[in-house]
The first five atom37 places (N, CA, C, CB, O) and aatype in JSON, in Angstrom:
{
  "aatype": [12, 15, 10, 6, 10, 13, 10, 10, 10, 0, 0, 0, 10, 13, 15, 9, 7, 10, 13, 7, 0, 10, 16, 5, 5, 15, 9, 19, 12, 10, 12, 12, 7, 10, 6, 10, 12, 10, 7, 7, 9, 9, 19, 7, 0, 0, 0, 19, 17, 18, 18, 9, 0, 14, 0, 0, 0, 3, 7, 5, 19, 10, 19, 19, 10, 0, 19, 16, 19, 12, 0, 19, 6, 12, 0, 9, 7, 13, 0, 19, 19, 16, 0, 10, 13, 1, 15, 1, 6, 19, 3, 12, 16, 3, 12, 0, 0, 6, 10, 11, 6],
  "atom_mask": [
    [1, 1, 1, 1, 1],
    [1, 1, 1, 1, 1],
    [1, 1, 1, 1, 1],
    [1, 1, 1, 1, 1],
    [1, 1, 1, 1, 1],
    [1, 1, 1, 1, 1],
    [1, 1, 1, 1, 1],
    [1, 1, 1, 1, 1],
    [1, 1, 1, 1, 1],
    [1, 1, 1, 1, 1],
    [1, 1, 1, 1, 1],
    [1, 1, 1, 1, 1],
    [1, 1, 1, 1, 1],
    [1, 1, 1, 1, 1],
    [1, 1, 1, 1, 1],
    [1, 1, 1, 1, 1],
    [1, 1, 1, 0, 1],
    [1, 1, 1, 1, 1],
    [1, 1, 1, 1, 1],
    [1, 1, 1, 0, 1],
    [1, 1, 1, 1, 1],
    [1, 1, 1, 1, 1],
    [1, 1, 1, 1, 1],
    [1, 1, 1, 1, 1],
    [1, 1, 1, 1, 1],
    [1, 1, 1, 1, 1],
    [1, 1, 1, 1, 1],
    [1, 1, 1, 1, 1],
    [1, 1, 1, 1, 1],
    [1, 1, 1, 1, 1],
    [1, 1, 1, 1, 1],
    [1, 1, 1, 1, 1],
    [1, 1, 1, 0, 1],
    [1, 1, 1, 1, 1],
    [1, 1, 1, 1, 1],
    [1, 1, 1, 1, 1],
    [1, 1, 1, 1, 1],
    [1, 1, 1, 1, 1],
    [1, 1, 1, 0, 1],
    [1, 1, 1, 0, 1],
    [1, 1, 1, 1, 1],
    [1, 1, 1, 1, 1],
    [1, 1, 1, 1, 1],
    [1, 1, 1, 0, 1],
    [1, 1, 1, 1, 1],
    [1, 1, 1, 1, 1],
    [1, 1, 1, 1, 1],
    [1, 1, 1, 1, 1],
    [1, 1, 1, 1, 1],
    [1, 1, 1, 1, 1],
    [1, 1, 1, 1, 1],
    [1, 1, 1, 1, 1],
    [1, 1, 1, 1, 1],
    [1, 1, 1, 1, 1],
    [1, 1, 1, 1, 1],
    [1, 1, 1, 1, 1],
    [1, 1, 1, 1, 1],
    [1, 1, 1, 1, 1],
    [1, 1, 1, 0, 1],
    [1, 1, 1, 1, 1],
    [1, 1, 1, 1, 1],
    [1, 1, 1, 1, 1],
    [1, 1, 1, 1, 1],
    [1, 1, 1, 1, 1],
    [1, 1, 1, 1, 1],
    [1, 1, 1, 1, 1],
    [1, 1, 1, 1, 1],
    [1, 1, 1, 1, 1],
    [1, 1, 1, 1, 1],
    [1, 1, 1, 1, 1],
    [1, 1, 1, 1, 1],
    [1, 1, 1, 1, 1],
    [1, 1, 1, 1, 1],
    [1, 1, 1, 1, 1],
    [1, 1, 1, 1, 1],
    [1, 1, 1, 1, 1],
    [1, 1, 1, 0, 1],
    [1, 1, 1, 1, 1],
    [1, 1, 1, 1, 1],
    [1, 1, 1, 1, 1],
    [1, 1, 1, 1, 1],
    [1, 1, 1, 1, 1],
    [1, 1, 1, 1, 1],
    [1, 1, 1, 1, 1],
    [1, 1, 1, 1, 1],
    [1, 1, 1, 1, 1],
    [1, 1, 1, 1, 1],
    [1, 1, 1, 1, 1],
    [1, 1, 1, 1, 1],
    [1, 1, 1, 1, 1],
    [1, 1, 1, 1, 1],
    [1, 1, 1, 1, 1],
    [1, 1, 1, 1, 1],
    [1, 1, 1, 1, 1],
    [1, 1, 1, 1, 1],
    [1, 1, 1, 1, 1],
    [1, 1, 1, 1, 1],
    [1, 1, 1, 1, 1],
    [1, 1, 1, 1, 1],
    [1, 1, 1, 1, 1],
    [1, 1, 1, 1, 1]
  ],
  "atom_positions": [
    [[1.72, 3.51, -24.29], [1.52, 4.48, -23.23], [2.83, 5.2, -22.97], [0.98, 3.81, -21.94], [3.91, 4.65, -23.17]],
    [[2.71, 6.41, -22.53], [3.9, 7.2, -22.28], [4.21, 7.24, -20.79], [3.72, 8.63, -22.83], [3.4, 6.83, -19.96]],
    [[5.39, 7.74, -20.48], [5.79, 7.83, -19.07], [4.86, 8.74, -18.29], [7.23, 8.34, -18.97], [4.57, 8.49, -17.12]],
    [[4.39, 9.79, -18.94], [3.51, 10.74, -18.25], [2.21, 10.07, -17.82], [3.22, 11.94, -19.15], [1.7, 10.35, -16.73]],
    [[1.67, 9.2, -18.66], [0.42, 8.52, -18.29], [0.64, 7.57, -17.12], [-0.13, 7.75, -19.49], [-0.2, 7.47, -16.22]],
    [[1.77, 6.87, -17.13], [2.07, 5.99, -15.99], [2.24, 6.79, -14.7], [3.34, 5.16, -16.26], [1.76, 6.4, -13.64]],
    [[2.92, 7.93, -14.82], [3.11, 8.76, -13.63], [1.79, 9.36, -13.15], [4.11, 9.87, -13.91], [1.57, 9.52, -11.95]],
    [[0.92, 9.68, -14.1], [-0.41, 10.18, -13.74], [-1.22, 9.1, -13.04], [-1.16, 10.68, -14.99], [-1.9, 9.37, -12.05]],
    [[-1.13, 7.86, -13.55], [-1.81, 6.74, -12.89], [-1.25, 6.52, -11.5], [-1.66, 5.46, -13.73], [-2.01, 6.28, -10.55]],
    [[0.07, 6.59, -11.36], [0.7, 6.41, -10.05], [0.26, 7.5, -9.08], [2.23, 6.4, -10.18], [-0.01, 7.22, -7.91]],
    [[0.2, 8.73, -9.56], [-0.23, 9.84, -8.7], [-1.69, 9.68, -8.29], [-0.03, 11.19, -9.42], [-2.06, 9.98, -7.16]],
    [[-2.53, 9.2, -9.22], [-3.93, 8.99, -8.9], [-4.1, 7.88, -7.85], [-4.73, 8.63, -10.17], [-4.87, 8.03, -6.9]],
    [[-3.37, 6.79, -8.02], [-3.44, 5.71, -7.03], [-2.95, 6.18, -5.66], [-2.61, 4.5, -7.49], [-3.56, 5.88, -4.64]],
    [[-1.85, 6.91, -5.67], [-1.31, 7.41, -4.4], [-2.29, 8.37, -3.74], [0.04, 8.1, -4.63], [-2.48, 8.32, -2.52]],
    [[-2.91, 9.25, -4.52], [-3.85, 10.23, -3.97], [-5.09, 9.55, -3.4], [-4.26, 11.24, -5.03], [-5.55, 9.91, -2.32]],
    [[-5.63, 8.59, -4.12], [-6.8, 7.87, -3.63], [-6.45, 7.12, -2.34], [-7.34, 6.88, -4.7], [-7.23, 7.1, -1.39]],
    [[-5.27, 6.5, -2.32], [-4.84, 5.8, -1.12], [-4.63, 6.73, 0.05], [0.0, 0.0, 0.0], [-4.99, 6.4, 1.18]],
    [[-4.05, 7.89, -0.21], [-3.84, 8.87, 0.86], [-5.17, 9.36, 1.4], [-3.01, 10.07, 0.36], [-5.34, 9.49, 2.61]],
    [[-6.12, 9.62, 0.51], [-7.46, 10.04, 0.96], [-8.1, 8.95, 1.81], [-8.36, 10.38, -0.25], [-8.69, 9.23, 2.86]],
    [[-7.98, 7.71, 1.36], [-8.56, 6.6, 2.12], [-7.89, 6.4, 3.46], [0.0, 0.0, 0.0], [-8.56, 6.11, 4.45]],
    [[-6.58, 6.57, 3.49], [-5.85, 6.36, 4.76], [-6.15, 7.48, 5.76], [-4.35, 6.29, 4.5], [-6.17, 7.24, 6.96]],
    [[-6.38, 8.68, 5.26], [-6.62, 9.8, 6.17], [-8.07, 9.93, 6.61], [-6.18, 11.08, 5.53], [-8.34, 10.51, 7.66]],
    [[-9.0, 9.4, 5.84], [-10.41, 9.62, 6.18], [-11.08, 8.41, 6.81], [-11.15, 10.0, 4.95], [-12.14, 8.57, 7.43]],
    [[-10.53, 7.24, 6.69], [-11.2, 6.05, 7.21], [-10.79, 5.77, 8.64], [-10.9, 4.83, 6.33], [-9.64, 6.01, 9.03]],
    [[-11.73, 5.26, 9.42], [-11.42, 4.89, 10.8], [-11.34, 3.39, 10.98], [-12.45, 5.47, 11.74], [-10.84, 2.91, 12.0]],
    [[-11.82, 2.65, 10.02], [-11.71, 1.21, 10.07], [-10.26, 0.81, 9.77], [-12.71, 0.53, 9.07], [-9.64, 1.32, 8.84]],
    [[-9.75, -0.1, 10.56], [-8.36, -0.49, 10.39], [-8.16, -1.17, 9.03], [-7.92, -1.44, 11.53], [-7.13, -0.96, 8.38]],
    [[-9.11, -1.96, 8.6], [-8.99, -2.65, 7.31], [-8.99, -1.63, 6.16], [-10.15, -3.66, 7.12], [-8.19, -1.76, 5.23]],
    [[-9.86, -0.65, 6.22], [-9.9, 0.37, 5.16], [-8.63, 1.22, 5.18], [-11.14, 1.26, 5.32], [-8.14, 1.64, 4.13]],
    [[-8.09, 1.48, 6.37], [-6.84, 2.2, 6.48], [-5.71, 1.42, 5.82], [-6.5, 2.46, 7.96], [-4.88, 1.99, 5.11]],
    [[-5.69, 0.12, 6.05], [-4.65, -0.71, 5.43], [-4.84, -0.78, 3.91], [-4.68, -2.12, 6.03], [-3.85, -0.85, 3.18]],
    [[-6.07, -0.78, 3.45], [-6.3, -0.78, 2.01], [-5.82, 0.54, 1.38], [-7.79, -1.0, 1.7], [-5.3, 0.55, 0.27]],
    [[-6.0, 1.64, 2.1], [-5.47, 2.92, 1.62], [-3.96, 2.9, 1.53], [0.0, 0.0, 0.0], [-3.38, 3.39, 0.56]],
    [[-3.32, 2.31, 2.53], [-1.86, 2.19, 2.49], [-1.42, 1.3, 1.34], [-1.34, 1.64, 3.82], [-0.4, 1.56, 0.71]],
    [[-2.2, 0.25, 1.08], [-1.88, -0.64, -0.03], [-1.96, 0.1, -1.37], [-2.85, -1.85, -0.05], [-1.11, -0.09, -2.24]],
    [[-2.97, 0.94, -1.52], [-3.08, 1.73, -2.75], [-1.92, 2.71, -2.9], [-4.4, 2.5, -2.78], [-1.41, 2.9, -4.0]],
    [[-1.52, 3.31, -1.79], [-0.38, 4.24, -1.84], [0.89, 3.51, -2.27], [-0.18, 4.93, -0.48], [1.63, 4.0, -3.11]],
    [[1.13, 2.35, -1.69], [2.31, 1.58, -2.07], [2.22, 1.11, -3.52], [2.48, 0.38, -1.14], [3.23, 1.08, -4.22]],
    [[1.03, 0.75, -3.97], [0.83, 0.36, -5.36], [1.15, 1.5, -6.31], [0.0, 0.0, 0.0], [1.75, 1.29, -7.36]],
    [[0.74, 2.69, -5.95], [1.06, 3.86, -6.77], [2.55, 4.12, -6.84], [0.0, 0.0, 0.0], [3.08, 4.46, -7.9]],
    [[3.22, 3.95, -5.72], [4.68, 4.15, -5.71], [5.35, 3.1, -6.59], [5.24, 4.08, -4.26], [6.29, 3.4, -7.33]],
    [[4.89, 1.87, -6.5], [5.5, 0.8, -7.3], [5.24, 1.02, -8.79], [4.95, -0.58, -6.87], [6.14, 0.82, -9.6]],
    [[4.03, 1.44, -9.15], [3.74, 1.72, -10.57], [4.63, 2.85, -11.08], [2.25, 2.08, -10.77], [5.17, 2.76, -12.19]],
    [[4.78, 3.89, -10.29], [5.63, 5.01, -10.69], [7.09, 4.59, -10.83], [0.0, 0.0, 0.0], [7.76, 4.96, -11.79]],
    [[7.58, 3.83, -9.87], [8.98, 3.39, -9.91], [9.22, 2.46, -11.09], [9.36, 2.7, -8.61], [10.24, 2.56, -11.76]],
    [[8.28, 1.55, -11.33], [8.44, 0.62, -12.46], [8.41, 1.36, -13.79], [7.34, -0.45, -12.43], [9.17, 1.03, -14.7]],
    [[7.54, 2.36, -13.91], [7.46, 3.11, -15.17], [8.73, 3.91, -15.41], [6.25, 4.05, -15.16], [9.26, 3.94, -16.52]],
    [[9.21, 4.56, -14.37], [10.44, 5.34, -14.52], [11.59, 4.41, -14.89], [10.77, 6.12, -13.23], [12.4, 4.73, -15.76]],
    [[11.66, 3.28, -14.21], [12.74, 2.35, -14.51], [12.65, 1.83, -15.94], [12.71, 1.19, -13.52], [13.66, 1.68, -16.62]],
    [[11.42, 1.54, -16.4], [11.23, 1.02, -17.75], [11.64, 2.04, -18.79], [9.78, 0.61, -17.96], [12.24, 1.67, -19.8]],
    [[11.34, 3.3, -18.58], [11.65, 4.3, -19.59], [13.09, 4.8, -19.5], [10.7, 5.46, -19.47], [13.63, 5.3, -20.48]],
    [[13.7, 4.67, -18.36], [15.08, 5.15, -18.23], [16.08, 4.05, -18.61], [15.36, 5.63, -16.8], [17.02, 4.31, -19.37]],
    [[15.89, 2.85, -18.12], [16.83, 1.75, -18.4], [16.04, 0.49, -18.72], [17.78, 1.51, -17.19], [15.95, -0.41, -17.88]],
    [[15.47, 0.41, -19.93], [14.62, -0.75, -20.25], [15.4, -2.06, -20.4], [13.87, -0.49, -21.53], [14.82, -3.13, -20.24]],
    [[16.68, -2.01, -20.69], [17.44, -3.24, -20.9], [17.88, -3.88, -19.59], [18.65, -2.97, -21.76], [18.13, -5.09, -19.54]],
    [[17.98, -3.09, -18.54], [18.45, -3.62, -17.26], [17.32, -4.36, -16.54], [19.0, -2.5, -16.37], [16.19, -3.87, -16.47]],
    [[17.63, -5.51, -16.02], [16.63, -6.3, -15.3], [16.58, -5.95, -13.81], [16.91, -7.78, -15.47], [15.77, -6.5, -13.07]],
    [[17.44, -5.07, -13.37], [17.49, -4.71, -11.96], [16.16, -4.11, -11.48], [18.63, -3.74, -11.7], [15.7, -4.41, -10.38]],
    [[15.57, -3.28, -12.3], [14.31, -2.65, -11.92], [13.18, -3.64, -11.77], [0.0, 0.0, 0.0], [12.36, -3.52, -10.86]],
    [[13.14, -4.62, -12.66], [12.09, -5.63, -12.57], [12.24, -6.45, -11.3], [12.13, -6.55, -13.79], [11.25, -6.78, -10.64]],
    [[13.45, -6.77, -10.96], [13.7, -7.53, -9.73], [13.31, -6.7, -8.52], [15.17, -7.97, -9.63], [12.72, -7.22, -7.57]],
    [[13.64, -5.44, -8.55], [13.3, -4.56, -7.43], [11.79, -4.43, -7.28], [13.93, -3.18, -7.61], [11.28, -4.43, -6.16]],
    [[11.07, -4.32, -8.39], [9.61, -4.21, -8.34], [9.0, -5.51, -7.81], [9.03, -3.88, -9.73], [8.09, -5.47, -6.98]],
    [[9.47, -6.64, -8.27], [8.95, -7.93, -7.78], [9.24, -8.07, -6.29], [9.58, -9.11, -8.57], [8.39, -8.56, -5.54]],
    [[10.41, -7.65, -5.85], [10.75, -7.71, -4.43], [9.85, -6.78, -3.62], [12.23, -7.33, -4.22], [9.39, -7.15, -2.54]],
    [[9.59, -5.59, -4.13], [8.73, -4.64, -3.43], [7.3, -5.16, -3.32], [8.73, -3.28, -4.13], [6.66, -5.01, -2.28]],
    [[6.8, -5.77, -4.4], [5.44, -6.33, -4.36], [5.37, -7.49, -3.37], [5.0, -6.81, -5.78], [4.38, -7.63, -2.66]],
    [[6.41, -8.3, -3.32], [6.44, -9.41, -2.38], [6.47, -8.92, -0.94], [7.64, -10.31, -2.65], [5.73, -9.42, -0.08]],
    [[7.31, -7.94, -0.67], [7.38, -7.38, 0.68], [6.05, -6.74, 1.05], [8.52, -6.35, 0.79], [5.6, -6.86, 2.19]],
    [[5.43, -6.05, 0.1], [4.14, -5.42, 0.37], [3.07, -6.47, 0.68], [3.71, -4.56, -0.84], [2.25, -6.26, 1.57]],
    [[3.07, -7.58, -0.04], [2.09, -8.63, 0.21], [2.3, -9.27, 1.58], [2.16, -9.7, -0.89], [1.34, -9.55, 2.3]],
    [[3.55, -9.5, 1.94], [3.84, -10.08, 3.25], [3.45, -9.11, 4.36], [5.33, -10.46, 3.37], [2.88, -9.52, 5.37]],
    [[3.75, -7.84, 4.17], [3.42, -6.84, 5.17], [1.91, -6.74, 5.37], [4.0, -5.47, 4.77], [1.43, -6.64, 6.5]],
    [[1.16, -6.77, 4.28], [-0.29, -6.69, 4.4], [-0.86, -7.97, 5.02], [-0.93, -6.44, 3.04], [-1.82, -7.89, 5.79]],
    [[-0.3, -9.12, 4.71], [-0.78, -10.36, 5.32], [-0.56, -10.34, 6.82], [-0.08, -11.58, 4.69], [-1.43, -10.75, 7.59]],
    [[0.61, -9.86, 7.24], [0.87, -9.76, 8.69], [-0.06, -8.75, 9.33], [2.34, -9.37, 8.95], [-0.58, -8.99, 10.42]],
    [[-0.28, -7.63, 8.66], [-1.19, -6.62, 9.19], [-2.61, -7.13, 9.33], [0.0, 0.0, 0.0], [-3.26, -6.9, 10.35]],
    [[-3.09, -7.84, 8.32], [-4.45, -8.38, 8.41], [-4.53, -9.48, 9.47], [-4.89, -8.94, 7.05], [-5.57, -9.64, 10.11]],
    [[-3.46, -10.22, 9.67], [-3.46, -11.24, 10.73], [-3.54, -10.58, 12.1], [-2.2, -12.12, 10.64], [-4.25, -11.06, 12.98]],
    [[-2.82, -9.49, 12.28], [-2.86, -8.77, 13.56], [-4.25, -8.19, 13.79], [-1.8, -7.65, 13.59], [-4.78, -8.26, 14.9]],
    [[-4.84, -7.61, 12.75], [-6.18, -7.03, 12.88], [-7.21, -8.12, 13.18], [-6.58, -6.26, 11.6], [-8.11, -7.92, 13.99]],
    [[-7.08, -9.26, 12.53], [-8.0, -10.36, 12.78], [-7.86, -10.87, 14.22], [-7.76, -11.51, 11.79], [-8.86, -11.13, 14.89]],
    [[-6.63, -11.0, 14.69], [-6.41, -11.45, 16.07], [-6.94, -10.43, 17.07], [-4.91, -11.7, 16.32], [-7.52, -10.79, 18.09]],
    [[-6.73, -9.15, 16.76], [-7.24, -8.08, 17.64], [-8.75, -8.08, 17.67], [-6.72, -6.71, 17.18], [-9.36, -7.89, 18.73]],
    [[-9.37, -8.29, 16.52], [-10.83, -8.31, 16.48], [-11.38, -9.53, 17.21], [-11.33, -8.3, 15.03], [-12.39, -9.43, 17.91]],
    [[-10.74, -10.66, 17.06], [-11.25, -11.87, 17.71], [-11.08, -11.8, 19.23], [-10.53, -13.1, 17.17], [-11.94, -12.29, 19.97]],
    [[-10.0, -11.21, 19.7], [-9.77, -11.2, 21.14], [-10.52, -10.07, 21.85], [-8.29, -11.07, 21.42], [-11.01, -10.26, 22.96]],
    [[-10.61, -8.89, 21.21], [-11.22, -7.74, 21.9], [-12.33, -7.07, 21.1], [-10.18, -6.72, 22.22], [-12.9, -6.08, 21.56]],
    [[-12.65, -7.58, 19.93], [-13.66, -7.02, 19.04], [-13.38, -5.55, 18.73], [-15.04, -7.16, 19.67], [-14.28, -4.71, 18.78]],
    [[-12.14, -5.27, 18.4], [-11.71, -3.93, 18.04], [-11.48, -3.89, 16.53], [-10.41, -3.51, 18.82], [-10.69, -4.66, 16.0]],
    [[-12.2, -2.98, 15.85], [-12.0, -2.86, 14.41], [-11.84, -1.41, 13.96], [-13.15, -3.5, 13.68], [-11.71, -1.15, 12.77]],
    [[-11.87, -0.47, 14.88], [-11.71, 0.93, 14.54], [-10.42, 1.46, 15.17], [-12.94, 1.76, 15.0], [-9.98, 0.94, 16.2]],
    [[-9.83, 2.47, 14.57], [-8.55, 2.99, 15.07], [-8.69, 3.63, 16.44], [-7.98, 3.98, 14.09], [-7.77, 3.55, 17.25]],
    [[-9.82, 4.27, 16.7], [-10.02, 4.89, 18.01], [-10.08, 3.84, 19.11], [-11.3, 5.73, 18.02], [-9.52, 4.02, 20.19]],
    [[-10.75, 2.74, 18.81], [-10.85, 1.67, 19.8], [-9.49, 1.0, 20.01], [-11.9, 0.62, 19.36], [-9.18, 0.58, 21.12]],
    [[-8.69, 0.9, 18.96], [-7.37, 0.3, 19.08], [-6.43, 1.2, 19.88], [-6.78, 0.01, 17.7], [-5.56, 0.7, 20.6]],
    [[-6.6, 2.5, 19.77], [-5.75, 3.43, 20.53], [-6.04, 3.34, 22.02], [-5.96, 4.85, 20.05], [-5.15, 3.61, 22.84]],
    [[-7.27, 2.97, 22.39], [-7.61, 2.84, 23.8], [-6.97, 1.62, 24.44], [-9.11, 2.79, 23.97], [-6.96, 1.51, 25.66]],
    [[-6.45, 0.7, 23.65], [-5.84, -0.5, 24.21], [-4.51, -0.2, 24.89], [-5.64, -1.55, 23.12], [-4.03, -1.0, 25.69]],
    [[-3.91, 0.95, 24.59], [-2.63, 1.29, 25.21], [-2.82, 1.57, 26.69], [-2.01, 2.5, 24.53], [-1.89, 1.4, 27.47]],
    [[-3.99, 2.0, 27.08], [-4.24, 2.42, 28.48], [-4.55, 1.25, 29.37], [-5.37, 3.41, 28.55], [-4.78, 1.43, 30.56]]
  ]
}
């Protein structure tokens, strides 16, 4: 595969994630859209790093670190959404915005 195909895949993942994040009102679906966007960024960064400096291991470490941080961030987000749903039965962004009042 070439760099262009990886970048095209990254752009497609990012676009699908952006569409999902902007059109969904469910908090879980919004978080899944954000996950797709971050996945697209990581695929693009890993591909660029692989084609520019394939011998350096710095890029691989950075990608593994980014995936780990992304997994932890999503786990915390899903824990917050689960706690919010259990305590107030809120699962939509509009309902969550009303909690500020």
